[in-house]
N, C-alpha and C positions, 0 to 999 in steps of 0.2 A: 350385834356385838354383845354387850353385856346384858341387856334385858331380854326377855323373849318368851314366852310360851304360855299362853293360856289358850287352850284349844279354840276358844270362841273368837279370840282376836289375834291369835298368832298362828292359826292354821296355815297361813300363807307365808310363814317365815322362811327366808332364804338367805344363804350366806354368800358373800362375795369372797370367800376364803382368801384372805390376804396372806402373802408369805414372803419367802426370801430366796436367796440363791444358794447353790451348792454344786457338788459334782459327785458322780459315783455311778453305781449300776449294780447288776447282779447277773450271774451266769445263767439264771433261768429266764432272763428277759430275752425276747427275740422279736423279729418282725413277722413271725408266723401269723396268718390270719388277715393279711392286708398290707398294702404299701405304706410307706412312711410319708407323711405330709410335712411341709414346711410352713411356718407361721411367723409373722413379725412379732417382735418382743423388745423389751428393754431390760438392762441389768437391774436386778433388785437392790435394795439397800443393804440387807443383812444376810448372813448365812441361813441355811434352811432349818433352823429351829422353829417349830410351829408356834411357840409362845413369844417369838421375838420379831414378828413382822406384822405391821398394820398398814401395808401398802399393797398396791394391786399387782404389779408385775410378778413378784414372787408368788403371789396368791394363785396365779394360774398353775404354777408348778405344784404347790401343796395340794391343790384340788385334784391333781392327777396321781400323786404318789401317796396320799393318805386318805383313809376313811375313818370317821369317828362314830359316836353313838347315834347321831342323827345325820341325815343328809337332806339338803334342800332340793326339792324337785326342780330339775332344770327347765321345766315348762311352766308349772304353776307356782313354784316357789314354796309349796307346802313342806313343812318340816315332817320328815318321815323317818321311821326307825331304820337305822343301818346296822350298826353293831349292837344296838340296844334291843334286848328281848322284851324288856318292860322297864318302866320307870314309875315307881309307886310312891305315893305320899298321901297322908291323911290330914295334913295341916299346912301344906305349902311351905314348910320350913325344913322338915326332915324327909329325905328321899332315899329309897332303896333302889339301886340300879343293878339289873341283871343283864349280862351280855350274852350274845349268841355263841354257840359252839362252832368250831370249824374254822375260825379266823386265825391266820398267821401273818407274820411279817414276811417280806420277800427273802429274808435269810433263813426261813424255816422256823423261827422262834414263834411260839404261841402267843396270841394276844389274850391277856388275862386281865382281871380286875386290877392287879398290881401295875399293869402297863399304863392304865389310866391314872391311878393314884400317884405313882411315881412321877409321871409327866406333869400332873397338875401341881404337885409339890415343888417340882423343879421350876415350873413357870412362875409360881407365886413368890419364890424366895428372893429376897432383896439382893443377896450376894450374886445371884445369877444375872441380874440386870436385864430382865426380859421386858421388851416393850409392851407386851400384852399382860403383864402381871395383874393389872387392874381388873381383868375379867374374873379373877379369882377372889376379889375382895368381899364378895357376899358369903364366902365360906368361912365358918367359924375358925378363929385362930389367925386370920390374915393379919391382924394388927400386931401379932407377935412375930410372924414370918416376914412381914413387909411393913414395918412401921413407917408412917408417912409424916411423923413429926420430927424427924431428924434423929430420933433415939436409936440405940443399938438393937439389931435383930436378936431376939431371945429364943427363937425356936427355928428348927429347920424344916418342920413339917406342919401342915395344917391340922389342927385338932379336930376339925369337922370332917376329915376323911378317914374312913376305916375300911380295910379289906376284910371281908367276911370269909370268902373262899375264892377259888380261882375265877368264878363267874359272877361274883356278887360283891359290891361295895356300897357303903352308905355315905351320904353327904348331909351334914348338918349346916344349915345356913345361919347367919347371925341376925336375920329378920325374915319375916314371911316374904316370899318372892314367888308368886303364882306363875310367873312366866319363865321360870328357870329352865325347865327341860328343853325347850326349843332353842335355847342358846347353845346347846351342846353339839350342834353341827358346825359351829365356828372353829376355825383351824387351831386356835389356841388350846382347844380341848382335845386335840388328837392324842392317841396313845403313842408311847415311845417304847422301843425294845430295850432290853437290858444292855445291848451293845452300845447304846447311846451313852450310858453311864459308865460302862467298863472302860471305854476308850473314846472319850468325847471328841478329841481331835481327829481320830480316825473316822468317826461317824460323820463329822462335818465334811471331811474330805470325800467320803463315800456314803451318803445318806441311805438309810434303810427305812422304808415305809411299809404300808399295808394296802396301798391303792392299786388301781389297774395298770399303772406304769411304774417303771424304775428309771432312775437317772443313769444314763450310760456314760455321759461325759459333759464337762462344762469348761469352756474357755471364756473367761470374762471379757466382755467387749466384742465377742464373736458369736458364740452359739452354745445353747444347752440342748443336748440330745436325750430324749426320753424314748424308751422302748416298751412295748407291750409285755406285761408280766403274764406268761402263759398259765401259771398256777394260781392266779388271782381267784380267791374263793367267792367273791361277790357276784351278784347277778348283772351288774352294770359293767360287763367286761368291755375292753377296748375293741372297737370294730375296725381298727387299723393296726398297722404294725408298729407305729410310733409317731412321735412328733419332734421335729427339729425346730426349736425356737431360735430364730435368727435375730441378733441384736441390730437394731437400726437407731441411729441418732437423728434421723429425719424421716418422718413417715411419708413424705413425698417420694423419697427414694424407694421406700417399701412399695408404694403404689405403682411406681414405674416398673419395679421388678415383677410385680404381679401381672401387669399388662404385657410384660416381655416374656412371661412364662418362666421366670426364675424364682417365683415364690407362689405358694398355693393359697395362702390366707392372710389377709390384712384385717385386723379387728378394730381398726381406728382409721377410717377413711379421712385423709387430710381435707381441711376446709376448702383448700383451693381446688379440689377435685370433686366436691359434692355435686356441683352442677352438671358434671359429666358422668358420674359414676353409674347412673341408671342405664344410660345408653351404652357406655363403655362395656359394661359387664353383662348386659343382655340377660337379665333374669338371675344373675349371680350376685346381686347387690341386696344387702339386708339393711333396713332402716326401721327400727322398732323401738317403742317407748321403753324406757329403763328407769330404775330408781336411782337417778343420779342428779345431783345439784352442784353447780359451780358457784363458789363464793370467793370473796376476798377476805382473808383473815388478817388480824393485826397482832403485832407483838406487844401484848399488854405488860410484858416484863420490861419494856422500854418506857421510861417515865414520860416521854414525849407523847405517847399514845394512851396514857393512863392518868390523865390529870383533868382538872376542871376545864370544861369546854370541849374535851375530846369527843364526847358523844355528838355534839353539834358538828364537829369537823367530819366525823365518819358519816353522819347523816347527810351532810352537804355533799360529800363525795358520791354517796349513793344516788342522790338526786341529779348529779352531774353526768350520769351514765345513761346514754340513750340505748336501752336494752333492745327495743323493738327494731331499730335500724341495724344494730349489730347482728341480731339473730337472723334477720331477713337477708342481709347482704353478704355477710361472711359465712354464715352457717346454713344458708338456703332453707331456713325454717326447720332444720333438724334440731333446733333448740327453741325453747319457749321462755319468754321473759318471766323470771321468778317473782312471785308476790308473797311468798312466805319462805320458811327455812326448811321445808320438808320436800315432798314430791307429790304430784297429782296421782301417782300410782297407788298411794294409800287410800284414796277416796275420802269423801267427807266423813264416813263412819269410822275410818281409821285415823282421823286426825288432821288431814289436809285442810288448810284454811286459806282458800283463795282470797287474796286481797288483804291479808293480815298486815302486811308491810305498809299498806296505805300509801300516802303521798310520798313517803320516804323512798319508794321504789318507782316513782313516776318522774320521768325526765322533766326537769324544771330549772333551766340554767340560771334564771334570776334568783330564785329562792336558794339554789345551791350555793351561789356566790355569797349570798347574805349569810347563810348558815356557817360557812367556813370562816368568814370574817368575824362573826359573833363568837365563834369558838376559839378565836385567837390565831387563826391562820394555819396554814400547813406547817408542820414541824420542819424547821430548816428551810422553809420556803418552797419545798418540793417533795413530792412523793415518788418513790421508786417501787414499781410493782415487780416483785421477784417471781420468776417462773422457770420451769425446766424447758429447755429449748429442743429436746430430742424427740418428744412425742406430743401428740394432742393438738397440733396447730396452735399452740399457745401464743406464739409471737403475733400472729394475725389479730387475735382478739385483744391481747394486751395493748398492742399499738392502737387499736380502735378505741378501747376504753380510755387510754391516755389522750387520744385526740379529742374524744368527747369531753373529758374533764378540762382539757386545755381551752377548748372553745367556750365551755360554760364559765370558766373562771377568767376568761380574757387574758390568758397567760400561756404562751406557747411552750413554756418551760415548767409549768406546774406539775406535770406528770411525765415520767419516762419509764420505759420497760427496762428491767434488769435481768437479763437471761443468765441462767446457770446451765452449763453444757449438758449434763446428764441428770436423769431422774434420781439416780442414786446419790449424786453429789448434792442435789437440791434437797432431798430428804435429810441428808446428814447435816446440812446447814440449819435446817429447821429443828432437828433433834438437839443440836448444840446451841439452840437459842441465839442464832446469829442474824436473825431478821431485824432490820432497822425500820421497816415500813411494811405496807400491805403486801401480801403474797398469795399466790394461787392456792386454793384449798378445795379442790374437787372432792366430792364424797359419793362413793357408791355404797348403797345400803347393804348391810349384812343380812337383814331380813326386813320385810315391809311392815314395820311398826313405827309409829311416831317417836317412840322412845329411842330408836336407833339413829334417828336424825338429830337428836338433842343431847342425850347423855354422853355418848362417847366424845362429842365435839365441844361441849360447853360446861360439863360438870367439873368441879374443881379437881385438878390433877388426873382427869380422865386420860386414857391412853392416846386419844387422837385430839386432845385439846392443845393443839400446837401453839396457839397464841397465849396460853396460860391465863385465859380469862377466868375470873372467879366471882361468884355472886351467891351469897347465902340463901337468898329468897329462891333463886333458881334451884339450888341443890335441895332445899327442903321440899319443894314441890315435886321434884323428880323422885325423892325418897317416898313421898306419900303415894305417888302414882304407882311405883313399883310394888308397893305393899297392898295395893287395892286389887281385890279379886273380881270386882264388877267391871266388866269391859268398858261400858259407857262412862263410868265414873273415872276410870283410869285415863281414858282418852281426854276427858275434860280437864283433868288435873295436868296432864302433859301440855295441853293447849295453854293453860295458865302459865306454865313454865316457859313456853315459847314466846308468850307475850313479854316476859322479862328480857328474853334475848332481843326482841324487837325494841323495847324501850331503851335498851342500852346500846343498840346497834353493835352487838358483839361480833358480828361479821356482816359483810354486805352480800346479800343474795343477788346473784346475777341471772342465771337461767337454768331451767330444767333441761336435761339432755336425753336424746335418743341414743340407742346403741347403733353403730353402723359397722358394716363389714363387707368385704368383697372377696370372692374366692375363684379359684381356677376351674376349668372344665374337668379336671381330674377328680374333683371332690363332689360328694353328694351327702345328703342328710346333714347339711350344715345349718346350725342355728345358734343364736345367742341366748343365754339364760336371761332372766329378768333384770340382770345387772350388767348386761352387755359383754359378758365373758363367753367365749366360744365353748360349746359343750364338746370338748375334744374327743372324748371316748365314744361318741355316737357318730363321728364323721367316718365316711367310707371313702376309700381311695381306689380309683380304677386304674 
C-alpha cells in the first residue's frame, strides 16, 4: 500500500490490488482466443473507482481491467515497470516519471501523463471521499487537498503533481521516501480516462480501463462478466476469452458447484472441505504460502475498548485462544499460529519476527482469565466477534475461537459469533464505525514489506485502520522508517514500531494463511499469486 520501493528491500513488492464493483464493457471486447471460465466471487463494497476500494473482492476486478505504472510479478512479487518507461530521482523526494508510448484505454483514449495526474488528484481530494486517499498523503499539498484536522479543503489539486508533457509528469513529496516508486503498482495509482471526469455516473455504470479485460455486465448479487480486450497493448494479454465471476454467499456451495461441473474455479476452498480437496480434485488443488494474516481488530472509537485496563483484557482474550488446535483441526494445517503481526513470507531480513508476541499468543487459560479480570472484565460481560458469513469459512473458526475463550474464562456466554450476511455489508458496517466489539480483520499484503503489514493498519487515520487505533510513538517510528534509505535500518525501525503494536495489543494476531484453490478439468496454467489471488489472464480454457 503506501510504503514501498527501495530496490534492495522492495524488489519483491507485490500488490493485492483491492477494488470494487461496477458494470460495463466495450464493443472491442470478445471471447476470441479461448473459452470463458467461471470463478467464485463475492460482491465488493464500493463502485469501481480505483482510489475508493481497499478490500479484496473488487480488487480481483481492478487487476483485470487496469494497468498502472508498475505491476507486481504474479510469480515472484517483484515490482516491475508496466506503463512506466522510467522513474528518476536524485534525492528520494522529487521524482520524474516517464510513461511508455502506445497505451490506450479500452475506449480508444490515449493514456497520458494527465491520465495519472488527474486520477491522483481525484483520489486525494477530500470532497470525493475516496477510501484510498491516504495513499497520496506523501505528495506535496495533500494537507490542502485533504486536511485531516477537520478544517476546510483549500485546494482541488496536489501542488506536488505537475504535467510536463503527454508522457512525463513530476512528483514532489513532502518528505524523503525512498520506497515510493514501487507503491505505484497499487490500484489507487491507476490512470483514469477523461471519460471518467466528463460523465462520472456513466463511467461508474460502464467503467473503462486499460487492462487485458473489459467489464461486459454486472448484476449485483449474481455475476460480473469480464471479456478479453482484443486490442489490449500490453504483453500480459488474456489467454482466455473472459471470466464470469459468480457471486456466492457460501463457499461450500461454490465447492459443490465445482465438483458438479457447474463452476471452473474456487479460490477459497472451504474449511470443511480441506481434508477432502486433495483427493477430490486429483492434482487440481492448490495450497501455497501467501502473505496473509488473520487478526481480531477492536473498535477503539468505543470507550469500552479504549480505557484503563483494556490492554489487559485484549491480551487476556489473546491468551484464551488455542491457535494450534484451531489451525490443525479446522484448517487442516493450511494455517499456522501467528506469533507476530506480519508474515513469514517476509523472512527475517524483511522484518518477520517469530515469537515477537511472546506469551500473549500462547494458549494459557488460567493466565487469560486472570488478565481479563485484572483489566476490569469483558465490556458488558460478553464479546461478540463480528464477521462476514458469505466467504472464507469464518463461522467455523469464529465459533471455535469463542469456544476456546468460553472454556478459558469458565463462562459459556463470554463469547459469541456475530455474523453479517455479506462481505459488502460487513465492510460497510466497519466503514461506518458500527463495530461494538472485536471483528475479523484479515490482511492480504499489497507488497512483501514489513511496512505494509503495519502502516496501513495501525498508523493514525490510515486507510485500513478500521479500529481507529492511534499511537504517537508508533506513528513517529513509521515516519522515521519510511525516510530511511538504508534497508537494514528501515527494517529495524519498523520492528520497533511493531513492538508498540504488541505492547498495546492493538489487534490480536491469530494465524498466517496459505492460499487455496481448486479448479476444473477445463482449465490449465492455473496459479495463485503470492497473495492468493488467481492470475486470471494466464489461465487457459480447453
